[in-house]
Every structure is written in structure tokens, then in C-alpha cells.
Chimera marker file (.cmm) of the C-alpha trace (Angstrom):
<marker_set name="trace">
<marker id="1" x="-128.046" y="-185.368" z="40.765" r="1" g="1" b="0" radius="0.5"/>
<marker id="2" x="-130.784" y="-185.666" z="43.378" r="1" g="1" b="0" radius="0.5"/>
<marker id="3" x="-133.430" y="-185.122" z="40.706" r="1" g="1" b="0" radius="0.5"/>
<marker id="4" x="-132.007" y="-187.943" z="38.607" r="1" g="1" b="0" radius="0.5"/>
<marker id="5" x="-132.090" y="-190.370" z="41.536" r="1" g="1" b="0" radius="0.5"/>
<marker id="6" x="-135.658" y="-189.333" z="42.361" r="1" g="1" b="0" radius="0.5"/>
<marker id="7" x="-136.698" y="-189.742" z="38.720" r="1" g="1" b="0" radius="0.5"/>
<marker id="8" x="-135.219" y="-193.225" z="38.443" r="1" g="1" b="0" radius="0.5"/>
<marker id="9" x="-136.902" y="-194.268" z="41.684" r="1" g="1" b="0" radius="0.5"/>
<marker id="10" x="-140.224" y="-192.782" z="40.572" r="1" g="1" b="0" radius="0.5"/>
<marker id="11" x="-140.068" y="-194.407" z="37.119" r="1" g="1" b="0" radius="0.5"/>
<marker id="12" x="-139.164" y="-197.787" z="38.572" r="1" g="1" b="0" radius="0.5"/>
<marker id="13" x="-141.948" y="-197.527" z="41.129" r="1" g="1" b="0" radius="0.5"/>
<marker id="14" x="-144.470" y="-196.655" z="38.433" r="1" g="1" b="0" radius="0.5"/>
<marker id="15" x="-143.324" y="-199.579" z="36.303" r="1" g="1" b="0" radius="0.5"/>
<marker id="16" x="-143.572" y="-202.063" z="39.164" r="1" g="1" b="0" radius="0.5"/>
<marker id="17" x="-146.981" y="-200.737" z="40.204" r="1" g="1" b="0" radius="0.5"/>
<marker id="18" x="-148.344" y="-201.023" z="36.653" r="1" g="1" b="0" radius="0.5"/>
<marker id="19" x="-146.975" y="-204.541" z="36.300" r="1" g="1" b="0" radius="0.5"/>
<marker id="20" x="-148.524" y="-205.590" z="39.607" r="1" g="1" b="0" radius="0.5"/>
<marker id="21" x="-151.889" y="-204.090" z="38.681" r="1" g="1" b="0" radius="0.5"/>
<marker id="22" x="-152.161" y="-205.227" z="35.067" r="1" g="1" b="0" radius="0.5"/>
<marker id="23" x="-149.488" y="-207.909" z="34.612" r="1" g="1" b="0" radius="0.5"/>
<marker id="24" x="-148.044" y="-208.466" z="31.160" r="1" g="1" b="0" radius="0.5"/>
<marker id="25" x="-151.162" y="-206.932" z="29.567" r="1" g="1" b="0" radius="0.5"/>
<marker id="26" x="-149.700" y="-203.488" z="30.191" r="1" g="1" b="0" radius="0.5"/>
<marker id="27" x="-147.014" y="-204.246" z="27.609" r="1" g="1" b="0" radius="0.5"/>
<marker id="28" x="-149.686" y="-204.366" z="24.893" r="1" g="1" b="0" radius="0.5"/>
<marker id="29" x="-150.380" y="-200.678" z="25.541" r="1" g="1" b="0" radius="0.5"/>
<marker id="30" x="-146.753" y="-199.590" z="25.921" r="1" g="1" b="0" radius="0.5"/>
<marker id="31" x="-147.103" y="-196.628" z="23.552" r="1" g="1" b="0" radius="0.5"/>
<marker id="32" x="-150.144" y="-195.157" z="25.313" r="1" g="1" b="0" radius="0.5"/>
<marker id="33" x="-148.651" y="-195.690" z="28.765" r="1" g="1" b="0" radius="0.5"/>
<marker id="34" x="-145.444" y="-193.959" z="27.636" r="1" g="1" b="0" radius="0.5"/>
<marker id="35" x="-147.418" y="-191.081" z="26.208" r="1" g="1" b="0" radius="0.5"/>
<marker id="36" x="-149.553" y="-190.698" z="29.317" r="1" g="1" b="0" radius="0.5"/>
<marker id="37" x="-146.682" y="-190.758" z="31.808" r="1" g="1" b="0" radius="0.5"/>
<marker id="38" x="-144.135" y="-188.799" z="29.767" r="1" g="1" b="0" radius="0.5"/>
<marker id="39" x="-146.503" y="-185.933" z="28.999" r="1" g="1" b="0" radius="0.5"/>
<marker id="40" x="-149.134" y="-186.315" z="31.731" r="1" g="1" b="0" radius="0.5"/>
<marker id="41" x="-146.866" y="-186.299" z="34.769" r="1" g="1" b="0" radius="0.5"/>
<marker id="42" x="-145.198" y="-182.967" z="33.919" r="1" g="1" b="0" radius="0.5"/>
<marker id="43" x="-148.632" y="-181.363" z="33.751" r="1" g="1" b="0" radius="0.5"/>
<marker id="44" x="-149.418" y="-182.648" z="37.236" r="1" g="1" b="0" radius="0.5"/>
<marker id="45" x="-146.087" y="-181.545" z="38.706" r="1" g="1" b="0" radius="0.5"/>
<marker id="46" x="-145.636" y="-178.325" z="36.769" r="1" g="1" b="0" radius="0.5"/>
<marker id="47" x="-145.932" y="-176.208" z="39.907" r="1" g="1" b="0" radius="0.5"/>
<marker id="48" x="-142.195" y="-176.271" z="40.423" r="1" g="1" b="0" radius="0.5"/>
<marker id="49" x="-139.220" y="-176.638" z="38.146" r="1" g="1" b="0" radius="0.5"/>
<marker id="50" x="-137.789" y="-179.573" z="40.090" r="1" g="1" b="0" radius="0.5"/>
<marker id="51" x="-141.137" y="-181.396" z="40.019" r="1" g="1" b="0" radius="0.5"/>
<marker id="52" x="-141.391" y="-180.938" z="36.263" r="1" g="1" b="0" radius="0.5"/>
<marker id="53" x="-137.850" y="-182.156" z="35.696" r="1" g="1" b="0" radius="0.5"/>
<marker id="54" x="-138.323" y="-185.201" z="37.918" r="1" g="1" b="0" radius="0.5"/>
<marker id="55" x="-141.606" y="-186.129" z="36.231" r="1" g="1" b="0" radius="0.5"/>
<marker id="56" x="-140.161" y="-185.836" z="32.704" r="1" g="1" b="0" radius="0.5"/>
<marker id="57" x="-137.161" y="-187.959" z="33.651" r="1" g="1" b="0" radius="0.5"/>
<marker id="58" x="-139.445" y="-190.464" z="35.415" r="1" g="1" b="0" radius="0.5"/>
<marker id="59" x="-141.555" y="-190.760" z="32.257" r="1" g="1" b="0" radius="0.5"/>
<marker id="60" x="-138.443" y="-191.374" z="30.184" r="1" g="1" b="0" radius="0.5"/>
<marker id="61" x="-137.212" y="-193.947" z="32.716" r="1" g="1" b="0" radius="0.5"/>
<marker id="62" x="-140.596" y="-195.696" z="32.603" r="1" g="1" b="0" radius="0.5"/>
<marker id="63" x="-140.468" y="-195.738" z="28.790" r="1" g="1" b="0" radius="0.5"/>
<marker id="64" x="-137.030" y="-197.359" z="28.791" r="1" g="1" b="0" radius="0.5"/>
<marker id="65" x="-138.062" y="-199.933" z="31.383" r="1" g="1" b="0" radius="0.5"/>
<marker id="66" x="-141.251" y="-200.874" z="29.498" r="1" g="1" b="0" radius="0.5"/>
<marker id="67" x="-139.281" y="-201.158" z="26.252" r="1" g="1" b="0" radius="0.5"/>
<marker id="68" x="-136.800" y="-203.547" z="27.871" r="1" g="1" b="0" radius="0.5"/>
<marker id="69" x="-139.553" y="-205.567" z="29.562" r="1" g="1" b="0" radius="0.5"/>
<marker id="70" x="-141.442" y="-205.897" z="26.287" r="1" g="1" b="0" radius="0.5"/>
<marker id="71" x="-138.366" y="-207.272" z="24.537" r="1" g="1" b="0" radius="0.5"/>
<marker id="72" x="-137.664" y="-209.704" z="27.381" r="1" g="1" b="0" radius="0.5"/>
<marker id="73" x="-141.296" y="-210.850" z="27.355" r="1" g="1" b="0" radius="0.5"/>
<marker id="74" x="-141.129" y="-211.532" z="23.611" r="1" g="1" b="0" radius="0.5"/>
<marker id="75" x="-137.912" y="-213.469" z="24.044" r="1" g="1" b="0" radius="0.5"/>
<marker id="76" x="-139.120" y="-215.780" z="26.803" r="1" g="1" b="0" radius="0.5"/>
<marker id="77" x="-142.844" y="-216.102" z="26.028" r="1" g="1" b="0" radius="0.5"/>
<marker id="78" x="-143.941" y="-219.397" z="24.507" r="1" g="1" b="0" radius="0.5"/>
<marker id="79" x="-144.386" y="-219.101" z="20.751" r="1" g="1" b="0" radius="0.5"/>
<marker id="80" x="-147.884" y="-218.159" z="19.717" r="1" g="1" b="0" radius="0.5"/>
<marker id="81" x="-148.929" y="-217.084" z="23.214" r="1" g="1" b="0" radius="0.5"/>
<marker id="82" x="-147.447" y="-213.605" z="23.244" r="1" g="1" b="0" radius="0.5"/>
<marker id="83" x="-149.768" y="-210.867" z="22.027" r="1" g="1" b="0" radius="0.5"/>
<marker id="84" x="-147.141" y="-208.219" z="22.682" r="1" g="1" b="0" radius="0.5"/>
<link id1="1" id2="2" r="1" g="1" b="0" radius="0.2"/>
<link id1="2" id2="3" r="1" g="1" b="0" radius="0.2"/>
<link id1="3" id2="4" r="1" g="1" b="0" radius="0.2"/>
<link id1="4" id2="5" r="1" g="1" b="0" radius="0.2"/>
<link id1="5" id2="6" r="1" g="1" b="0" radius="0.2"/>
<link id1="6" id2="7" r="1" g="1" b="0" radius="0.2"/>
<link id1="7" id2="8" r="1" g="1" b="0" radius="0.2"/>
<link id1="8" id2="9" r="1" g="1" b="0" radius="0.2"/>
<link id1="9" id2="10" r="1" g="1" b="0" radius="0.2"/>
<link id1="10" id2="11" r="1" g="1" b="0" radius="0.2"/>
<link id1="11" id2="12" r="1" g="1" b="0" radius="0.2"/>
<link id1="12" id2="13" r="1" g="1" b="0" radius="0.2"/>
<link id1="13" id2="14" r="1" g="1" b="0" radius="0.2"/>
<link id1="14" id2="15" r="1" g="1" b="0" radius="0.2"/>
<link id1="15" id2="16" r="1" g="1" b="0" radius="0.2"/>
<link id1="16" id2="17" r="1" g="1" b="0" radius="0.2"/>
<link id1="17" id2="18" r="1" g="1" b="0" radius="0.2"/>
<link id1="18" id2="19" r="1" g="1" b="0" radius="0.2"/>
<link id1="19" id2="20" r="1" g="1" b="0" radius="0.2"/>
<link id1="20" id2="21" r="1" g="1" b="0" radius="0.2"/>
<link id1="21" id2="22" r="1" g="1" b="0" radius="0.2"/>
<link id1="22" id2="23" r="1" g="1" b="0" radius="0.2"/>
<link id1="23" id2="24" r="1" g="1" b="0" radius="0.2"/>
<link id1="24" id2="25" r="1" g="1" b="0" radius="0.2"/>
<link id1="25" id2="26" r="1" g="1" b="0" radius="0.2"/>
<link id1="26" id2="27" r="1" g="1" b="0" radius="0.2"/>
<link id1="27" id2="28" r="1" g="1" b="0" radius="0.2"/>
<link id1="28" id2="29" r="1" g="1" b="0" radius="0.2"/>
<link id1="29" id2="30" r="1" g="1" b="0" radius="0.2"/>
<link id1="30" id2="31" r="1" g="1" b="0" radius="0.2"/>
<link id1="31" id2="32" r="1" g="1" b="0" radius="0.2"/>
<link id1="32" id2="33" r="1" g="1" b="0" radius="0.2"/>
<link id1="33" id2="34" r="1" g="1" b="0" radius="0.2"/>
<link id1="34" id2="35" r="1" g="1" b="0" radius="0.2"/>
<link id1="35" id2="36" r="1" g="1" b="0" radius="0.2"/>
<link id1="36" id2="37" r="1" g="1" b="0" radius="0.2"/>
<link id1="37" id2="38" r="1" g="1" b="0" radius="0.2"/>
<link id1="38" id2="39" r="1" g="1" b="0" radius="0.2"/>
<link id1="39" id2="40" r="1" g="1" b="0" radius="0.2"/>
<link id1="40" id2="41" r="1" g="1" b="0" radius="0.2"/>
<link id1="41" id2="42" r="1" g="1" b="0" radius="0.2"/>
<link id1="42" id2="43" r="1" g="1" b="0" radius="0.2"/>
<link id1="43" id2="44" r="1" g="1" b="0" radius="0.2"/>
<link id1="44" id2="45" r="1" g="1" b="0" radius="0.2"/>
<link id1="45" id2="46" r="1" g="1" b="0" radius="0.2"/>
<link id1="46" id2="47" r="1" g="1" b="0" radius="0.2"/>
<link id1="47" id2="48" r="1" g="1" b="0" radius="0.2"/>
<link id1="48" id2="49" r="1" g="1" b="0" radius="0.2"/>
<link id1="49" id2="50" r="1" g="1" b="0" radius="0.2"/>
<link id1="50" id2="51" r="1" g="1" b="0" radius="0.2"/>
<link id1="51" id2="52" r="1" g="1" b="0" radius="0.2"/>
<link id1="52" id2="53" r="1" g="1" b="0" radius="0.2"/>
<link id1="53" id2="54" r="1" g="1" b="0" radius="0.2"/>
<link id1="54" id2="55" r="1" g="1" b="0" radius="0.2"/>
<link id1="55" id2="56" r="1" g="1" b="0" radius="0.2"/>
<link id1="56" id2="57" r="1" g="1" b="0" radius="0.2"/>
<link id1="57" id2="58" r="1" g="1" b="0" radius="0.2"/>
<link id1="58" id2="59" r="1" g="1" b="0" radius="0.2"/>
<link id1="59" id2="60" r="1" g="1" b="0" radius="0.2"/>
<link id1="60" id2="61" r="1" g="1" b="0" radius="0.2"/>
<link id1="61" id2="62" r="1" g="1" b="0" radius="0.2"/>
<link id1="62" id2="63" r="1" g="1" b="0" radius="0.2"/>
<link id1="63" id2="64" r="1" g="1" b="0" radius="0.2"/>
<link id1="64" id2="65" r="1" g="1" b="0" radius="0.2"/>
<link id1="65" id2="66" r="1" g="1" b="0" radius="0.2"/>
<link id1="66" id2="67" r="1" g="1" b="0" radius="0.2"/>
<link id1="67" id2="68" r="1" g="1" b="0" radius="0.2"/>
<link id1="68" id2="69" r="1" g="1" b="0" radius="0.2"/>
<link id1="69" id2="70" r="1" g="1" b="0" radius="0.2"/>
<link id1="70" id2="71" r="1" g="1" b="0" radius="0.2"/>
<link id1="71" id2="72" r="1" g="1" b="0" radius="0.2"/>
<link id1="72" id2="73" r="1" g="1" b="0" radius="0.2"/>
<link id1="73" id2="74" r="1" g="1" b="0" radius="0.2"/>
<link id1="74" id2="75" r="1" g="1" b="0" radius="0.2"/>
<link id1="75" id2="76" r="1" g="1" b="0" radius="0.2"/>
<link id1="76" id2="77" r="1" g="1" b="0" radius="0.2"/>
<link id1="77" id2="78" r="1" g="1" b="0" radius="0.2"/>
<link id1="78" id2="79" r="1" g="1" b="0" radius="0.2"/>
<link id1="79" id2="80" r="1" g="1" b="0" radius="0.2"/>
<link id1="80" id2="81" r="1" g="1" b="0" radius="0.2"/>
<link id1="81" id2="82" r="1" g="1" b="0" radius="0.2"/>
<link id1="82" id2="83" r="1" g="1" b="0" radius="0.2"/>
<link id1="83" id2="84" r="1" g="1" b="0" radius="0.2"/>
</marker_set>
């Protein structure tokens, strides 16, 4: 249960950090960001089982959050101005 809470916090923190750094432009590259964080983080934290589990779950959490944000952005963006 602790790993799940850590993963959700880590995924949410990554999502907020990416949005602050790149704004809505990050949603254009949703697939590549998902790929990088879902498969790249476990490689970085593969030293322990708990670190690997937390990083995989954080990548999945980030993917879900970016998917939801992309749909919300499409819904509320002015017509013709959304490249996402």
C-alpha cells in the first residue's frame, strides 16, 4: 500500500513538473513522455524491487494523468488553436 501511495505522489509530481516546465506543449508529445517515464524510470530505480515497482506505477500514473489532461485540453481549448 505504501508503494502505491508513493507511486501516485511521484507520478503527480512528475506531471506537475512537466506542465510547469513545458506548459500545454508537453501534451503534443504525450506518447514519447509516457514511453520515457514508464520504461525509463524502472531502469533508473532497478536497484531494488520496491524502487522498480514504485517507478513502474508512477509511470502508469503519469500516463493516466497526461491522457486525462489531453482530453480536458481538447475540450476547453478554443477551436482551431489546439494542436494536441
